[in-house]
PLY file of the C-alpha trace (Angstrom):
ply
format ascii 1.0
element vertex 223
property float x
property float y
property float z
element edge 222
property int vertex1
property int vertex2
end_header
-1.79 19.12 -103.38
-4.47 21.38 -104.86
-6.12 21.63 -101.47
-2.80 22.73 -99.77
-2.58 25.41 -102.51
-5.88 26.78 -102.12
-5.38 27.23 -98.47
-2.35 29.31 -99.23
-4.36 31.55 -101.78
-4.28 35.29 -101.14
-6.79 36.35 -98.77
-6.63 33.05 -96.66
-8.70 30.17 -96.87
-11.81 30.12 -99.10
-15.17 28.99 -98.22
-15.65 25.42 -99.70
-17.62 22.28 -99.25
-16.54 20.28 -96.20
-13.77 17.89 -96.94
-14.18 13.99 -96.56
-11.74 11.35 -95.90
-10.46 10.05 -99.07
-10.32 6.51 -97.80
-13.75 6.03 -95.93
-15.68 9.41 -96.98
-16.31 10.47 -93.26
-16.36 14.11 -92.73
-12.89 15.96 -91.81
-12.26 18.46 -89.13
-9.54 20.89 -89.55
-6.46 20.25 -89.19
-6.46 16.35 -90.25
-3.58 14.08 -91.22
-2.55 13.00 -94.65
-1.60 9.68 -95.98
0.73 9.44 -99.00
-0.40 7.17 -101.85
2.87 5.58 -102.72
1.36 4.51 -106.14
0.28 7.79 -107.41
2.64 9.86 -105.34
-0.25 12.08 -104.18
-1.34 13.15 -100.59
-4.77 11.81 -99.37
-6.74 13.66 -96.65
-7.56 11.24 -93.79
-9.76 11.23 -90.74
-8.46 10.20 -87.41
-9.78 6.47 -87.56
-8.07 5.84 -90.90
-4.76 7.67 -89.74
-4.51 5.25 -86.75
-4.92 2.25 -89.20
-1.98 3.37 -91.36
0.16 4.50 -88.38
3.80 3.24 -88.61
6.80 3.45 -86.59
8.78 6.70 -87.67
12.20 5.20 -87.56
12.97 4.09 -91.30
10.13 1.64 -91.95
10.34 -0.41 -94.99
8.36 0.29 -98.10
5.90 -2.58 -97.64
4.87 -1.93 -94.16
1.39 -0.66 -93.32
-1.71 -0.52 -95.57
-0.40 -3.16 -97.94
2.47 -0.87 -98.79
0.24 1.50 -100.61
-0.32 4.21 -98.19
2.03 5.68 -95.65
0.98 8.10 -93.02
2.57 11.58 -92.99
4.34 12.07 -89.59
3.31 15.23 -87.53
6.66 15.87 -85.98
8.87 18.98 -86.90
12.40 19.43 -85.71
14.44 22.62 -86.07
18.04 21.35 -86.38
20.24 23.37 -84.19
23.75 23.47 -85.20
23.26 21.54 -88.60
26.17 21.04 -90.88
25.72 22.44 -94.18
28.11 25.26 -95.34
28.25 27.40 -98.39
30.48 25.27 -100.29
28.24 22.13 -99.80
25.05 24.12 -100.60
26.61 25.38 -103.76
27.28 21.65 -104.69
23.45 21.21 -105.01
23.36 23.44 -107.86
19.76 24.85 -107.54
18.90 28.51 -108.40
16.99 29.41 -105.18
17.69 29.37 -101.58
15.15 26.93 -100.30
15.12 23.15 -100.96
13.53 20.11 -99.51
15.12 16.52 -99.63
13.50 13.11 -98.98
14.12 9.37 -99.39
12.29 8.06 -102.36
11.95 4.38 -101.25
10.61 3.17 -104.76
13.59 4.54 -106.50
15.99 3.77 -103.82
17.51 7.24 -103.54
17.25 10.65 -102.10
15.25 13.18 -104.09
16.02 16.75 -104.27
13.23 19.50 -104.93
13.15 23.22 -104.69
9.98 25.24 -104.84
8.87 27.47 -107.52
6.11 29.67 -108.89
5.34 26.57 -111.27
5.27 24.15 -108.65
8.08 21.59 -107.15
11.09 21.21 -109.37
13.32 18.18 -109.10
16.95 18.72 -109.27
19.71 15.95 -109.57
21.52 14.88 -106.23
24.85 13.38 -106.08
24.55 10.24 -103.73
27.95 11.11 -102.38
26.73 14.52 -101.24
23.83 13.08 -99.28
26.18 10.52 -97.74
28.43 13.47 -96.52
25.33 15.28 -95.05
24.15 12.07 -93.35
27.79 11.65 -91.86
28.01 15.37 -90.49
24.26 15.19 -89.49
23.26 11.63 -88.24
19.80 12.77 -87.53
19.08 12.51 -91.14
19.16 8.87 -91.00
16.11 9.02 -88.80
13.85 10.43 -91.89
10.91 8.45 -92.43
11.11 7.49 -96.26
8.75 9.32 -98.53
6.79 11.18 -95.94
9.36 13.29 -94.16
11.94 15.78 -95.52
14.86 17.71 -94.85
13.69 21.51 -95.35
16.35 24.01 -95.97
15.85 27.70 -95.67
18.60 30.07 -96.60
16.70 33.20 -97.95
17.89 36.36 -96.78
20.31 36.00 -93.91
18.66 32.53 -92.59
20.47 29.37 -92.38
17.70 27.08 -91.19
17.28 23.26 -91.31
14.14 21.39 -90.27
12.96 17.76 -90.54
9.34 18.39 -91.34
6.40 16.28 -92.93
6.44 16.26 -96.44
3.11 17.95 -96.66
4.58 21.06 -95.13
6.98 21.24 -98.01
4.19 21.36 -100.57
2.27 23.79 -98.56
5.45 26.13 -99.05
5.26 25.42 -102.76
1.66 26.38 -102.57
2.58 29.82 -101.11
4.96 30.53 -103.97
2.42 29.48 -106.81
-0.46 31.51 -105.31
1.29 34.70 -104.36
4.08 35.25 -106.90
3.88 38.27 -108.91
6.10 39.41 -111.76
9.89 38.41 -112.04
10.79 38.68 -108.48
7.71 37.42 -106.79
6.78 40.92 -105.09
6.53 41.66 -101.31
3.43 39.58 -100.72
5.11 36.14 -101.49
7.89 37.05 -99.36
5.82 38.04 -96.56
3.84 34.75 -96.91
7.03 32.83 -96.83
8.50 34.69 -93.68
5.15 33.88 -91.95
5.34 30.19 -93.00
8.80 29.87 -91.39
7.96 31.97 -88.34
4.88 29.61 -87.83
7.25 26.73 -88.39
9.78 27.91 -85.78
6.97 28.29 -83.17
5.76 24.57 -83.65
9.09 22.80 -83.74
11.21 20.96 -80.98
14.80 21.81 -81.32
17.19 19.10 -81.80
20.92 18.80 -82.66
22.38 17.22 -85.76
22.70 14.02 -83.83
19.07 14.10 -83.03
19.38 15.10 -79.28
16.51 17.32 -78.09
17.66 20.82 -76.57
14.44 22.33 -75.82
10.76 22.29 -77.00
8.83 25.06 -78.67
5.54 23.49 -78.70
6.35 20.82 -81.55
6.21 17.21 -81.57
9.34 14.97 -80.77
0 1
1 2
2 3
3 4
4 5
5 6
6 7
7 8
8 9
9 10
10 11
11 12
12 13
13 14
14 15
15 16
16 17
17 18
18 19
19 20
20 21
21 22
22 23
23 24
24 25
25 26
26 27
27 28
28 29
29 30
30 31
31 32
32 33
33 34
34 35
35 36
36 37
37 38
38 39
39 40
40 41
41 42
42 43
43 44
44 45
45 46
46 47
47 48
48 49
49 50
50 51
51 52
52 53
53 54
54 55
55 56
56 57
57 58
58 59
59 60
60 61
61 62
62 63
63 64
64 65
65 66
66 67
67 68
68 69
69 70
70 71
71 72
72 73
73 74
74 75
75 76
76 77
77 78
78 79
79 80
80 81
81 82
82 83
83 84
84 85
85 86
86 87
87 88
88 89
89 90
90 91
91 92
92 93
93 94
94 95
95 96
96 97
97 98
98 99
99 100
100 101
101 102
102 103
103 104
104 105
105 106
106 107
107 108
108 109
109 110
110 111
111 112
112 113
113 114
114 115
115 116
116 117
117 118
118 119
119 120
120 121
121 122
122 123
123 124
124 125
125 126
126 127
127 128
128 129
129 130
130 131
131 132
132 133
133 134
134 135
135 136
136 137
137 138
138 139
139 140
140 141
141 142
142 143
143 144
144 145
145 146
146 147
147 148
148 149
149 150
150 151
151 152
152 153
153 154
154 155
155 156
156 157
157 158
158 159
159 160
160 161
161 162
162 163
163 164
164 165
165 166
166 167
167 168
168 169
169 170
170 171
171 172
172 173
173 174
174 175
175 176
176 177
177 178
178 179
179 180
180 181
181 182
182 183
183 184
184 185
185 186
186 187
187 188
188 189
189 190
190 191
191 192
192 193
193 194
194 195
195 196
196 197
197 198
198 199
199 200
200 201
201 202
202 203
203 204
204 205
205 206
206 207
207 208
208 209
209 210
210 211
211 212
212 213
213 214
214 215
215 216
216 217
217 218
218 219
219 220
220 221
221 222
């Protein structure tokens, strides 16, 4: 998390000692993959060989699969969900004070967790299970989220109404942008320029699929 925030700091990435894989200590190239340490709920940087060792099927693996159940490889697929069903009334039911949110399955807790980014870091907010069930019924693609490591990311800032399935480390990178660029009470223009750039980059690197999970066209993203 600290590394993701540092990369989002004003002025771009700062010179720092070369990173090493947190499992085998091999030098890392950029970009590299992450593993989620399920016990500590922390992201670990991983080299390519270690990433391959902990690779799992994307479609709803069980909490005990792979790496003895301790590590889960963060996927690299990014889907822009075209025609996603989440109207203003349903959004209001989430009861959060900002216009961005991310939701993922917490396998250990047996529930879907709702977070929103803030200048102080990610903030968890209660989520009614019935609301998530309604979202899944309207958008079957949500049943394909990989527990713990993939999230539904919602952007409703300004006139936007965008929804993605993304690796969970993308969500924490967005949190890092807010933490490092936020100024004053409203954030200031720099933070919103950074957020806009984040979502522009995400659009360019995402495949577009329907709420049922059917591809429409590819924008350079993975499927």
